[in-house]
C-alpha positions, 0 to 999 in steps of 0.5 A, a space after each residue: 234655226 235658233 237665229 231664225 227664232 230671234 225677234 230682231 233677226 230674219 233669216 232670208 236664205 240658207 245655202 249649202 255650198 259657196 256657189 249657192 251662197 254667192 247666188 243667194 246673196 246676189 238675189 236676196 241682198 241680205 244685210 249679213 251673210 254668216 259664211 262657213 269656211 269649209 264647204 263643198 266646191 267653192 270654199 267660204 273664202 272665194 265665196 266671201 270675195 265674190 259676195 263683197 266684190 261689188 262693194 254692196 251693202 252685204 257684209 260677211 262674217 266667217 265661221 271657223 274653229 280658229 284652233 284649226 283653221 288657218 284660212 281665216 286671215 285670207 277670208 278677212 282679206 277677201 272682204 269679211 267684216 269679222 269672224 265667229 268661232 263655232 263654239 261661241 255662246 248663242 248670245 255672242 253670235 247674235 251680238 256679232 251679227 247685230 254689230 256687223 249689220 249695224 255697219 261695224 266690224 267684229 273684233 275679238 282681240 284675243 282671237 284676232 291676235 292669234 289668227 293674224 299673229 300666226 300669219 305674220 309668223 309665216 305659218 298660214 299661206 293664202 290658198 292658191 298662192 299669190 299672197 305676199 310673204 310677211 316681210 313684203 306685207 310689212 313693207 307695203 303696210 309701212 308704205 301705206 302708213 306714210 300718209 297718216 299723222 303721228 296721232 293717227 298712227 297711235 290710234 291705229 295701234 290701239 285699234 290693232 290691240 282690239 280697243 273700242 272707240 270708247 276705250 281709245 277715247 279713255 286711253 288718249 283722253 279724247 272725246 268719242 266724237 274725236 276718236 270717230 273723226 280719227 277713225 273716219 280719216 284712217 279708213 279714208 287715208 288707208 283705203 280700208 273698208 272697216 275696222 278689221 282691215 285696220 287691225 290687219 294693217 296694224 299687225 302687218 306694219 308691226 304696230 302690234 306684236 303677237 304677244 301684245 
């Protein structure tokens, strides 16, 4: 209700289950779906996978209590463009929706580090099995990184640390336009959908440590 009262955001649908969310997303084609992880029947992870499967414009932000929910990593792999923590301030939630609607991915460095770091350490497992063990994921990630240059690897590391394009430009004494060009190349070379996937890849490849 609070989001609906925001002038520049229109709520076009509301779902109580994962299956209903998938159906409404296909029917209404919203810019952003705010997806709860835990729902009756189909959970938010599978719903996210189905909503993003066709490569359409709808982007998903998952909603979680990150201290307890160990499925967020799987949700990001399923196609989510970021996540929100349930006790975030309203302005931060609205800001996140706007960021994702604009085509970017939401990266909250501290929370991202904690969630992804937990996976790398081997605690969370992908629901239903079939996921790679951390060591196998690291090997696969490093193989993908063979296609990028030293400078691109450096920028990927900073992305993994949660730096914005502006912060990367300042860190490396580059123009923002140059950083954006590098980002475009990284996304293409690594076959990554967005910044979230680059962050995950940086962690899997060991470019960023949990304590970084």
